[in-house]
N, C-alpha and C positions, 0 to 999 in steps of 0.2 A: 605327555605331561600329566602329573597328578591334578585332580580337580581341586578347586578351592573348598569343595563340600564333600569329598569322597570318603571321609573317615568311617561312616556307619554303613557303607554299602559293601555288599559281598560280591556282586556280579557287575561287570561292565555294562554300560548302557548300550542298547542296540545301535549299530553304526549309522544306519539311515536316520534313526530318530535323533541321534547326536547331531548330525548335520542339520537336521530340520530345526533343532533347538538353538543352534549357535547363532550369535548375532555379530560376530567379529567383522564380517564384511561390510556391515553397516556402521558399527561402532567405531571402526578405524578412522572414520572421518572426524571423530571427536578426540583423536589421540593427543593432539597438541594441548587441548583443554584438560585432558586427563593428567598430562605431565604437569601442567600449571597447578592444578588442584593438589596433586600429590606433593609437589614441591612445597606448597604452603602448609600442607599437613605435616610434613617432616619438620618444618620450622616450628610449628605449634607443639609437636611432641618434644622438641628440645626445650622450648620455653616452659613446658609443663614438667620438665625433668624426667621424661620417659626415655630419652636418649641423650648421650653427652655430645659435646661440641664436635669431637672428632668423628663420631658416628654420623652426625648431621652432615658434615662436610663430605664425607665419603658417599652418603646416599644422594646428596644433591649433585655431586660430580658424576655419579653413575647415571642419573637422569639425563644429563647432557649427552652421554655416550649412547644411551638407549634411544633418545630422540634422533640422534645423528645416524644411527645404524638401524633404523626401523625397517623391518621386513614383514611380509605376510606369513603368519603361522596358522596351522590348523589348531586353533584354540577356541574356547567357548565364547570369550568376549575380550574387550580391551583390558579389563581389570585382570583377567587371568594372564594375559600377555605381559602386562607390566609387572605383575608379581613374579612371573617366571624370569623375566629379565633382571629384576632387582636381586633375586636370589642368585642368578648366574654371576652377577658382578660383585655381590656383597656377602654371599653365603647366608648364614643364619641371621645376620643383621637385616637382610632384605625382608625377612618375615615380620620384623618388628613394626613396620609402618601400618599394619592392619589392626593395631590396637584401636578399639572404640570406633570402628568404621565398617560400614556395610556397603555392598554394591548398590543397595537400594537408595541410600542418601547420596551416594557418590554420583550415580548416573544422572539423577535429576539436577544435581549441582553443576555438573559439566555441561549438561544440555542448556541450562539457564545461562551459564557463562558464555557459551557459544552464541546463543540467541541474542544476548546483549550486544555482542560484537557485531553481529549481522544487522541488528537494529541501527547501530551507528552508521553502517555502510548505506543502508536504505535511507536513513535520514539525510545523508549527503546527496543522494540522488534526487530526493524530493526537493531539497533546497535548490539544486540546479534547475529542476523543472519549473519550480515556482518563480525563480528569478527570471528565467527565459520567458515565461508567460507574462509576467508583469512588465518586462521590457517590451515585449511585442504589443501588449495592450497600450503602453504609453506611446508607442510609435503610431498605432492605428486608433487612437482614442476617439477620433471624431468622424471616421469614415462610415457612411451608411451601408446597411445591407438589410435584407428582410429577416425579421424574426419569424419563427414558425411555431404553430401549435397544430397537432394532428398531421404534421408534415405538410401543412398548407400555409401559404404566406399569410401572416397575421398582422403584424405591425412593424414599422421601421425601427431598427435599433442601430447602435454603433458597433463596429467590429471590436473596438476596445472593450465595450461592455460585454459582448459575447465572450471574448477571451477571458475576461475576469471571472466569468462563471466557472471556467476550468479551475482557476486559482481557488475559488471557494470550495470546490470539491476536494482539491489537494490540501487545502487548509484543514478541513475536517480529518482527512487521512493523517495529516501531520500530528494533529492533536491526539488521534487514536494511537499513533505510534509512540508518542510521548507517554501516554497512559500505560501502554504495553511495557515500555521500559521500566516504569515504576513497579508494575506487577512482577517483573522479573528480578527485582532488586532484593528479594528475600532469600537468604541462603539456607538450604536444608541441612548442610553438614552438621552432624551431631545428633541427628535423629536416629542414626544407625539403621537397624533393620526396620523398626517401627516404634520402639519404646524408649529411645534414648540409650545412654550407656552408663557404665559404673565408674568412669575415670574422671580425674580432675583435669579436664581439658576445657579451657574457656572458648566457647564458640565465637566470641567476639574477636578473638585473635585472628582466626581464619577469615572471618567476615571482613576485617580491615585489610588483610593482605590481598584478598581477591577483589577488593573494591565493591563489595555488596553494601547496600545501605541499611538493611534490616535483617533480623533473625526470624525464621519461621517460628510460629508460636506453638504449634502442636506437632509432636513427632509422628503421629499416625497420619495426619494430613500431609505432612512434609514429604513423605515417601510416595504417597499415592496421588498427590495433586499433579494434574496435567492441564490445569486451567490456562496456564500461560501459553500452552501450545494451541488450545482452543481460541484464545484471544488473538494470537498471531494469525491463526487461520481466518478468524472473522475480519481482521484487518486486511488480509489478502483478498477475501471475498469482496469487500467494499471497494478497495482501490482498483481491483481488476474490473469491477462493474463500472466504475467511473471511467477508466481507460477505454473500456468497450464502448460506452456511450459516445465518448469523444471521437473515437475512431470510426464509429458508425456515421457520424456527421461528416467526417473527412472523406470517407468512402463515397457518400452521397454527393458531397461537394465536388469531388474529382470526376464524377461521372459526366459523360458528354452532355446530358440533358441539363445539368446544373452548370457545370464549368465555372465554379467559384474558386477552384484550387488547381494549380498547375503542379503535377507530380514531378519531383526532382528525380533524376536518374539514380541518385544516391540511395533512395528508399523504395525503388520500384523494380519490377521485373517485367519481362515480356512474355509473349506467347510462343510456343514451339511451332505453331502452325499459322498464326495470324500476325504478320510482320508489323501491322499498324498499332498493335495493342501495347498499352503501358498500364500495368495493373497495380493497384494499391495493396500489394501483398503484405507489407509490414502491418498496415492497419487491419487487414483481414485476419492476420495471424494473432495479433494482439486481442482482437475481438473474440477469437476462438479459444483463447487461453482461459476464459471464464469456466469452460467445462472441466478443464484440468484442476483449476483451483477449487471449484465447488466440490469436485469429487474428493479432493484431499480433506476438505472440511467434513464431509460425511464419514470419511475414514476414521478420523480421530474421535468424532462424536460416538460412532458405533463401537469403537474399542472401549470407550469409557462407560458406555451405557450399561447399567446394571452390574458394574464391577463391584464386588464386595471390598470393603476396606480391610487391610490397607494396600500393600503392594501385591500385584499379581503378574504372572508371566505375560499376560496380555499387553502390558505396557512396553514390552520389547518392540512392539509393532508401531510405536508412536513416532519413530524417527524418520522413516522413509518418506512419509507424506510431508513431514516438517521440512526435511532437506529439499524435497522437490518444490515446495512452496517458496522457500528461500531462493533457490536457483531460478525459478520461473519469474518471480517478482523482480528480483534484481536485474535480470537480463531484459525483461520487458520495460522496466523503468529506464534502463540505460539506453535502449534503442529508441524509446519515445523521446528521451532527452535529446538525442542526436537529431531527430527530425524537426524539432521546433525552430531552430535558427534558419532552416532552409525552406520553410513553408512559404509558398508564393501565391498570393491571393489575386484572383482576377477581379479587380475592383470595379471595372466597367460593368461586367455582368452582374455583380452584386448590386450596384446602384440601380441599373435598369430593372432588375428583378424586384427591387424594393418598390418600384412604381406600379407593379402589377397587383391584380386581385383587390383593388380598392383598399390598399393597406392602411390608408389614413381615415377609414370610415369612422372609427371610434373617435378620432379627433373632430370629425364633423359633428358627431353626436354631442361631444363635450362642448363644442362651440355653441350649440343650441341651448344646452343646459345653462351656460353662462349668460345667455340672453334671456333666461327666465323660464324655459320649459323644464318639465321633469324628464329624467333620463329615459324612462320607458317610452314616452311619446316621441322623444328625440330619436330613439333607436328605430321606431317605426317610420319616421320621416326619412331617415338616412336609408333605410331599406327601400323606400320608394324611389329615392335618388339613384340607388344602385340599379333598381329595376329599369328606370328610365335610361340610364347609361348603357345597360346591357342591350336594350332594344335599339338604341342608336349606335351601338358598337363603338362607344367612346369610353374614356376613363375620366376620373375627376379632373384631370389636368387639361381636358379638352372642353369641359362644360363651361357655359357662359353664366354670367351673373343673372341675366334675365331668365335663363332656363331654371336656375336655382330658385329665383324669386317666384316663379310659377308653381314651384313645389311648396315653398313656404316663404312668407313675407319677411321673416327675421333674418334671412341671409343678406349679408352685406359684403362689400369688396374685401374686407379683412379676413373673410373665410378662406381665401385662397392661400394666405400664409399658413393657416392652420392645416390646410390640405397638402401643403408641400412636404417633401421628405425632411428637409432641413427644419421647417417649423415644427413638425410633429415631434422630431427628436429633441429639439431645443426646449420645447415646452414640458418635457418629462424631467422636470428639474427638482425632484425630491430625493431625499437620502436613498441611495442604492439604485437609482433609476438610470436611464440610458443617455441622458443629455451629456454632451461633452464636458460641461462644467462638473456634473456629478461623477462622471467617469474619472476625471483627474483627481477628484477628492478620494474616490475609491482606491485609486492607484497609490496615493499617499498612505492611506490606511493599510493597504495590502503590504506595502513595504515595512510599515511599523510592526504589524502583526507577525510578519516573517522574521524580522530581526528579534522580536520578543521570544518567539518559540526557539530560535537558534540559541539564544542565551539559556533557555530552560534545559536544553539538551546537554549543556556543558556541565 
């Protein structure tokens, strides 16, 4: 096939270099979007009086046949493929559609169009995940477990409150995805190679037909901009980091030493040599996907680093990492979505673990502060209580009031409520805290914010 650009060349390009330069094997995944853009472009040519109605119908009908009979060809890119097919079905008429259009503005338009569609699919997955998390939080809104800092038992919390922390991460991801959709809503068609074109074709016509919201402002930036791919890459970096952290907790919780989580057979695998093993392979693999996603981020940033304006062949390499990110994130979110309804928590172990490591020590200090001591002195007194308990090999729940009074006179019988798991949790009754009362309020807000962002995506 003759090249789209071969007029001024005398010799054929070296065959090995030609293969190296070709992008068809990657671009072909954008073929349906290419068809969609070209279909809209044909209609805009008709509305601008560059082709007549009969020519428009003939070209549109041939696009249907081209799409139906798509096969792999040894061509430079999908643009070359489509032009070859249009000429095959329409003769000289097929050459008309490249009025006022370059591969430069075309490829970034179809990539944006594809990404918008994929964003919609990812949005649905995040909605499913957040709904499942909120539902699970509502079910477990008041059940105690230990909260951790430095992977050591710190203070009692509720399971519902812990699960809502997942929703907060995904809420930020959801907002990032919505902003990304807005960033993709600027259509570059009309920028041509880099300077715009000389024809009376209204860019707003194609914008409306392809459901873009805005026109790009500068033709040079239009063809060289790949910020939307960087932004999607950043979105992937953050959401896979969130998933990795959640999965790390679930891996730890499912270990024999913690035993907070019973692994379902639906999300686990065994050992080829140890019959007793049930491994959290799904969570481990999700955790490991961070390396793949981070690598794709470095890929696109390095491609764009120090690129001169406007379009360069470097940008041919922007799609493989983008496609891989889309595939990886969608599959990861889908698998994570499926595991949420079948999570089985070992509540007994959670509760008894919450009793360990003097987890209500801060509550004891707060008790003394409310009795009139400053917090620093209260902290010191509680430290002495812990030292006493360690020497006696007892916990707060075994110590007597007389023993406490020997440490400080301000202790009274009501301290034992503050030292209980239930009392500790119930007293954390401020906005965003772990008390069951606040967790239920957080759940209602979570539902409201989720419904709000769902409306914004429409």
